[in-house]
C-alpha positions as CSV (number, residue, x, y, z in Angstrom):
1,M,23.5,176.5,116.9
2,P,22.9,179.4,115.8
3,S,20.8,180.1,112.6
4,H,20.5,183.0,109.9
5,K,16.1,182.0,110.2
6,P,15.2,184.4,112.5
7,L,16.4,187.2,111.7
8,K,13.0,187.6,109.5
9,S,11.1,187.6,112.4
10,I,13.7,189.8,114.4
11,S,13.1,192.4,112.0
12,H,9.3,192.1,112.6
13,N,9.5,191.9,116.4
14,F,11.9,194.7,117.0
15,G,9.9,197.0,115.0
16,H,6.6,195.9,116.7
17,S,8.3,196.0,120.0
18,F,9.2,199.5,119.5
19,I,6.1,201.5,118.3
20,S,3.7,199.4,120.4
21,F,1.8,200.9,123.7
22,M,4.5,199.8,125.5
23,N,6.9,201.9,124.7
24,Y,5.1,204.6,127.0
25,I,8.1,207.7,128.2
26,N,6.3,210.1,130.9
27,D,3.1,211.3,129.3
28,D,2.7,209.6,126.3
29,Y,4.0,206.9,123.6
30,F,6.9,207.0,122.0
31,L,5.3,207.3,118.6
32,G,3.4,210.7,120.0
33,H,6.2,212.2,121.2
34,L,8.1,211.9,117.9
35,L,5.0,212.4,116.1
36,K,4.9,215.9,118.4
37,Q,8.6,217.2,117.7
38,I,8.4,216.3,113.7
39,R,5.6,218.4,113.8
40,E,7.1,221.3,115.8
41,T,10.6,220.8,113.5
42,K,8.7,219.5,110.1
43,L,11.6,216.7,110.3
44,N,9.5,213.6,109.8
45,R,11.6,211.2,109.3
46,L,13.7,209.6,112.4
47,E,16.7,207.4,111.4
48,V,18.2,204.9,114.0
49,D,21.2,202.7,113.2
50,I,20.6,200.2,115.3
51,L,24.1,198.3,115.7
52,N,26.0,201.8,116.2
53,K,23.6,203.2,118.2
54,T,22.9,206.4,116.9
55,A,19.4,208.0,115.5
56,K,19.4,211.1,113.4
57,P,18.0,214.1,113.2
58,E,19.0,215.3,116.7
59,E,16.4,217.7,116.5
60,L,13.7,214.9,116.8
61,L,15.1,213.4,120.0
62,T,14.2,214.7,123.6
63,K,16.0,213.4,126.3
64,P,13.1,210.6,126.9
65,M,12.9,209.7,123.6
66,H,17.2,209.8,122.9
67,N,17.5,207.9,126.7
68,L,14.7,205.1,125.3
69,T,16.1,204.4,121.7
70,G,19.6,203.9,123.6
71,F,17.4,201.4,125.8
72,W,15.9,199.1,122.6
73,N,19.5,199.6,120.6
74,E,21.0,197.8,124.2
75,W,18.5,195.4,124.1
76,F,18.3,194.7,120.3
77,P,22.1,191.6,120.4
78,S,19.3,190.1,123.3
79,L,16.5,190.0,121.1
80,V,18.7,188.4,118.6
81,E,20.4,185.8,120.7
82,S,17.2,184.4,122.1
83,S,15.3,184.5,119.5
84,G,17.7,181.5,117.8
85,S,20.3,183.5,116.0
86,T,23.8,185.3,116.8
87,I,24.6,188.9,116.6
88,E,28.1,188.1,114.6
89,F,25.1,186.9,111.8
90,V,24.0,191.3,111.8
91,K,26.0,193.1,109.5
92,A,23.7,196.4,109.5
93,A,20.7,196.8,111.5
94,T,18.5,200.1,110.8
95,M,15.0,201.7,111.7
96,V,13.3,204.3,109.5
97,I,10.5,205.8,111.0
98,E,8.7,208.3,109.1
99,F,5.6,210.6,109.2
100,D,3.5,212.2,106.4
101,L,2.5,215.2,108.2
102,Q,0.4,216.3,104.5
103,K,-1.9,213.9,105.2
104,S,-4.2,213.7,108.4
105,R,-7.8,212.7,110.2
106,P,-9.4,213.2,113.2
107,Y,-8.5,210.7,115.8
108,V,-11.7,208.3,115.5
109,N,-12.7,208.4,119.2
110,D,-12.1,211.9,120.3
111,D,-12.0,214.6,117.3
112,N,-10.0,217.1,119.0
113,F,-6.8,215.4,118.2
114,L,-5.2,214.9,114.4
115,E,-3.9,211.8,113.7
116,N,-1.2,211.0,110.9
117,P,-0.2,208.3,109.2
118,F,3.4,206.6,109.9
119,S,6.1,203.9,108.5
120,C,8.4,202.1,110.1
121,V,11.3,200.0,108.1
122,I,13.6,197.6,109.9
123,K,15.9,196.4,108.2
124,I,18.2,193.4,108.8
125,I,21.8,192.7,106.6
126,D,23.3,189.8,107.5
127,D,26.5,188.4,107.2
128,R,25.8,186.7,103.6
129,G,24.4,190.1,102.9
130,K,20.9,189.2,102.6
131,E,18.1,191.6,103.8
132,Y,15.3,190.8,106.0
133,K,13.0,194.1,105.8
134,H,9.7,194.5,107.4
135,K,7.2,197.4,107.4
136,H,4.4,198.4,110.4
137,E,2.1,200.8,109.6
138,G,-0.6,202.7,111.5
139,W,-1.7,206.4,112.1
140,W,-0.8,207.8,115.7
141,F,-1.4,211.3,117.3
142,P,-0.2,212.9,120.1
143,E,-2.2,212.4,123.8
144,S,-0.5,215.9,125.3
């Protein structure tokens, strides 16, 4: 029988998978591509509506990145179901990735690269109005 309880771990696992080292596109990780676009556009916040399969602002999504957010959004219902819950319990699911361009530091292994801090917040609201939220934080730099 499906349960609401897994929604808490789903909020953690979805975000962790999205920002992980497994999320590589062409010549850099997703976060590296995103940070490069953020530095170019000065738009420091990507908002993803997971259920509606949309992301904004569009200026941050190059074609490979757009395809990848689509893949992760398509995968979300499977993650929910395989975790012991059901997508019918999920009324809203969002992810916000934000970089702080005001702070930077040299990358510890190669000071030719500057990294910026980021946060990735996943919020799921269930059919009872309960919120499940997880925040990942770290530092990242573009490789290319």
